[in-house]
BANUBA-166469 format. One line per 2 residues: number of its first residue (from 1); their letters; for each residue x, y, z of C-alpha. Coordinates in steps of 0.001 Angstrom, whole numbers, plus 500000, padded with zeros to 6 digits. Layout:
% residues N
NUM = A = X,Y,Z; ...
This chain:
% residues 329
1 = XX = 153037,622933,228694; 152896,625351,231628
3 = XX = 155500,628034,232353; 159111,626957,232937
5 = XX = 159574,629520,235730; 159515,626758,238314
7 = XX = 160127,627267,242052; 163297,626027,243704
9 = XX = 164079,622338,243368; 161778,620556,245791
11 = XX = 163558,617222,245414; 167298,617804,245866
13 = XX = 169554,615494,243902; 172889,615280,242152
15 = XX = 173823,615943,238547; 175224,613197,236341
17 = XX = 176965,613792,233035; 177811,611583,230080
19 = XX = 180109,612555,227234; 178644,612389,223741
21 = XX = 181103,610405,221571; 182783,612191,218690
23 = XX = 181204,609761,216242; 177651,610228,217599
25 = XX = 175366,611226,214756; 171687,612016,214763
27 = XX = 169411,610109,212417; 169653,613127,210135
29 = XX = 173425,612690,209967; 173975,615927,211888
31 = XX = 176131,616380,214978; 175066,618036,218184
33 = XX = 176959,621098,219386; 176717,619837,222964
35 = XX = 179585,617712,224274; 177571,615969,226977
37 = XX = 174103,614974,228088; 173195,616014,231633
39 = XX = 170809,614285,234007; 169830,614669,237638
41 = XX = 169326,611798,240025; 166823,612308,242827
43 = XX = 166037,610064,245759; 167939,607477,247820
45 = XX = 171244,605883,246868; 169506,602616,246045
47 = XX = 166114,601422,244916; 164358,600968,241578
49 = XX = 165328,603486,238900; 162532,605524,237310
51 = XX = 163254,607843,234395; 161077,610984,234320
53 = XX = 160631,613029,231144; 158198,615845,230358
55 = XX = 157304,618305,227638; 159744,620284,225518
57 = XX = 159959,622931,228278; 161011,620420,230930
59 = XX = 164533,619774,232153; 166464,617449,234433
61 = XX = 164881,618954,237569; 161875,616640,237618
63 = XX = 161311,617411,241288; 160777,621045,240308
65 = XX = 158579,621069,237198; 156557,618046,238430
67 = XX = 156961,618620,242167; 153583,617181,243188
69 = XX = 154407,613852,241510; 158161,613472,242058
71 = XX = 158637,613824,245794; 159005,611884,249004
73 = XX = 155716,610080,249549; 154432,611123,246128
75 = XX = 153298,608989,243181; 156992,608763,242218
77 = XX = 158075,608119,245782; 161588,609396,246438
79 = XX = 161616,607550,249741; 161537,604260,247862
81 = XX = 162847,604900,244358; 165440,606854,242431
83 = XX = 164196,609262,239775; 166368,610307,236857
85 = XX = 165498,613448,234920; 167535,614698,231960
87 = XX = 167997,617808,229860; 166650,617596,226344
89 = XX = 168964,618433,223471; 169608,620686,221674
91 = XX = 170227,623151,224480; 169104,626748,224592
93 = XX = 172288,628111,223031; 172811,625328,220494
95 = XX = 172134,625859,216798; 169141,624086,215337
97 = XX = 169321,620439,214308; 166902,617823,213014
99 = XX = 166516,615492,215988; 164101,612613,216575
101 = XX = 162655,611005,219665; 164821,607982,218832
103 = XX = 167883,610266,218984; 166777,611468,222421
105 = XX = 166421,607820,223496; 169992,607108,222370
107 = XX = 171246,610118,224338; 169459,608815,227420
109 = XX = 171156,605456,226892; 174533,607235,227089
111 = XX = 173535,608645,230461; 172440,605221,231698
113 = XX = 175723,603713,230543; 177605,606373,232504
115 = XX = 175563,605443,235577; 176229,601756,234918
117 = XX = 172499,601154,234850; 171700,598465,232266
119 = XX = 167947,598563,232944; 165404,601274,233680
121 = XX = 162838,599766,236029; 160201,602203,234769
123 = XX = 160028,605126,232369; 157387,607759,233110
125 = XX = 156972,610141,230199; 154430,612908,229631
127 = XX = 153875,614795,226370; 157207,614863,224480
129 = XX = 158723,612804,227288; 156128,610098,226666
131 = XX = 157140,610044,222999; 160774,609595,224056
133 = XX = 159695,606784,226363; 157937,605012,223495
135 = XX = 161005,605466,221291; 163266,604163,224065
137 = XX = 161093,601097,224609; 161157,600342,220871
139 = XX = 164918,600874,220499; 166046,599263,223765
141 = XX = 163455,596623,224713; 166000,594842,226905
143 = XX = 166669,597975,228958; 163185,598907,230193
145 = XX = 160965,597223,232752; 157756,599213,232265
147 = XX = 156512,602362,230552; 153892,604945,231499
149 = XX = 152934,607195,228552; 150825,610203,229575
151 = XX = 149345,612586,227010; 151540,610937,224388
153 = XX = 150886,608554,221525; 152781,606567,218923
155 = XX = 152481,609261,216268; 151848,612955,215767
157 = XX = 148380,614000,214681; 148139,616285,211618
159 = XX = 146089,618820,213603; 148902,619107,216140
161 = XX = 151416,619465,213318; 149297,622304,211906
163 = XX = 149480,624262,215172; 153176,623605,215641
165 = XX = 153955,624361,212014; 152540,627866,212369
167 = XX = 154567,628332,215561; 157777,627266,213789
169 = XX = 157225,629668,210910; 156473,632477,213352
171 = XX = 159670,631694,215294; 161793,631650,212144
173 = XX = 160248,634883,210867; 160865,636737,214136
175 = XX = 164423,635413,214414; 165242,636459,210860
177 = XX = 163801,639914,211586; 166027,640313,214636
179 = XX = 163104,640118,217090; 163614,636596,218396
181 = XX = 162460,637121,221992; 159230,638720,220791
183 = XX = 158710,635810,218399; 159233,633273,221175
185 = XX = 156698,635105,223340; 154106,635270,220565
187 = XX = 154625,631629,219599; 154117,630708,223241
189 = XX = 150825,632596,223265; 149691,630603,220255
191 = XX = 150879,627360,221848; 148880,628008,225012
193 = XX = 145673,628105,222947; 146388,624503,221911
195 = XX = 147504,623289,225350; 144319,624413,227114
197 = XX = 140618,624133,226256; 137734,626360,225220
199 = XX = 135902,625182,228352; 138640,626456,230646
201 = XX = 138857,629785,228819; 135086,630128,229034
203 = XX = 135143,629590,232790; 138058,631934,233436
205 = XX = 137557,634854,231088; 134622,637051,230177
207 = XX = 134011,638654,226774; 134565,642193,228098
209 = XX = 135807,644195,225100; 138773,646581,225380
211 = XX = 138531,650304,224796; 139675,650167,221169
213 = XX = 140263,647650,218399; 143677,646044,218653
215 = XX = 143884,646239,222429; 143857,642939,224366
217 = XX = 140759,641209,225720; 140986,639553,229168
219 = XX = 141985,636193,227696; 144653,637967,225666
221 = XX = 146118,639483,228836; 146559,635954,230167
223 = XX = 148244,634774,226984; 150495,637826,226812
225 = XX = 151640,637170,230387; 152428,633544,229562
227 = XX = 154371,634595,226492; 156339,637243,228347
229 = XX = 157297,634713,231029; 158649,632406,228327
231 = XX = 160469,634928,226127; 163924,634264,227590
233 = XX = 163399,630584,228428; 164389,629128,225077
235 = XX = 165774,630045,221688; 163914,629950,218401
237 = XX = 166328,627319,217071; 165801,625002,220038
239 = XX = 162025,625352,219939; 161931,624724,216205
241 = XX = 164082,621598,216630; 162017,620079,219439
243 = XX = 158682,621044,217894; 159765,619397,214651
245 = XX = 160917,616370,216634; 157385,615922,217934
247 = XX = 156022,615944,214394; 158600,613396,213194
249 = XX = 157712,611040,216046; 156459,607640,214880
251 = XX = 156720,604329,216727; 154951,601084,215859
253 = XX = 152753,600162,218860; 153675,596532,218310
255 = XX = 157302,597392,219051; 156434,598376,222644
257 = XX = 156873,594990,224284; 157330,596051,227912
259 = XX = 154298,596426,230199; 152620,599651,229097
261 = XX = 150294,602060,230893; 148592,604671,228708
263 = XX = 146955,607791,230156; 144857,609979,227850
265 = XX = 142434,612884,228264; 139339,613351,226141
267 = XX = 139889,617120,225822; 143492,616861,224588
269 = XX = 143625,618431,221132; 147337,617803,220583
271 = XX = 147096,614096,221397; 143507,613150,220472
273 = XX = 142049,610469,222687; 141518,608284,219610
275 = XX = 145298,608036,219203; 145751,607072,222866
277 = XX = 143078,604428,222444; 144766,603083,219324
279 = XX = 148111,602854,221102; 146493,600983,223976
281 = XX = 144614,598632,221635; 147643,597760,219510
283 = XX = 150287,597463,222242; 151059,593769,222818
285 = XX = 151607,594094,226583; 149104,596679,227817
287 = XX = 148980,596864,231592; 146333,599587,231912
289 = XX = 144569,602322,229994; 143279,605374,231842
291 = XX = 140934,607746,230027; 139483,610813,231724
293 = XX = 137899,614189,230981; 139689,617414,231919
295 = XX = 139191,621114,231336; 142983,621435,231051
297 = XX = 143429,619678,227712; 147014,618720,226927
299 = XX = 148238,620276,230185; 146169,617779,232171
301 = XX = 149306,615784,232958; 150468,618790,235000
303 = XX = 147112,619703,236505; 145064,616544,237075
305 = XX = 146798,615264,240175; 144134,612761,241207
307 = XX = 143795,610990,237847; 147502,611028,236963
309 = XX = 148509,610190,240516; 146230,607143,240529
311 = XX = 147724,605881,237263; 151263,606369,238544
313 = XX = 150418,604685,241839; 149027,601618,240070
315 = XX = 151957,601414,237661; 154803,602034,240111
317 = XX = 153677,600475,243408; 154702,596961,242249
319 = XX = 158280,598270,241886; 158397,599326,245509
321 = XX = 157340,595855,246648; 159835,594015,244431
323 = XX = 163158,593009,245986; 165856,595377,244810
325 = XX = 167833,594108,241861; 171587,594157,242216
327 = XX = 173073,597455,241082; 176390,597398,239224
329 = X = 179283,598582,241335
């Protein structure tokens, strides 16, 4: 996923916080160091509630990291709907834990309880956020009206696990050597090679060799810059936990009973289009399946505004036309 150095929040909102009960345990049996889960509510005081979740670099400021989509008049129209983003756990300064997408869904449920929102009208999730959306729909079928899963499937592909596994070992090695920030930067460089495509790199970078062996080529300069921008954005422990969470993700498509929209890209190497097709084929209540090419690979959900915007428009417009349900006082 692209750099977390987002601009200022382009969709002002208010933070909401929910305490994590003392007896809350992850599926692993572990406890989180955090005492609360934090969300941010964008949009008007009333209207349908849409949960927005992105990749492992995203946070509660959905109007910042996905500003073209979550805005007034946008595909997630903040003139007509409320959008709830939330911070993924563990946090940057938390020690590592073994956490699943189902655990993240349960944490979101705590936030919804605090807001006195029994039902999410729609959940829009991309990448890791789409996996959380699938887990939420399976765990809380009575609490979700519709789901849009973008660049996300019901399981992790072994090829994606291979890439992420190398990143996790690199992160652990650098941390144990006392060079954590450098390890985070280098792991980010490696990750970017899986997020994007050979086609894009071929269009953007020439094969001009450097002066001497070991010095960076033009494409390496790009990767080094992306890594440097990310070095202080997360900790090795947090990245390892969330990366591992992606690889533990597994949801039976038949358990997704709400209306489902699936968006997949044929160039996505982390979520192969075959897995998106399988999810769409096996889901019992498929509303729509969008499949498109893109030179941006897994990052297409951030870059392909026309294709993603059209899918969001088709999935969410019915909410705007539906009479508002009564909101708990």
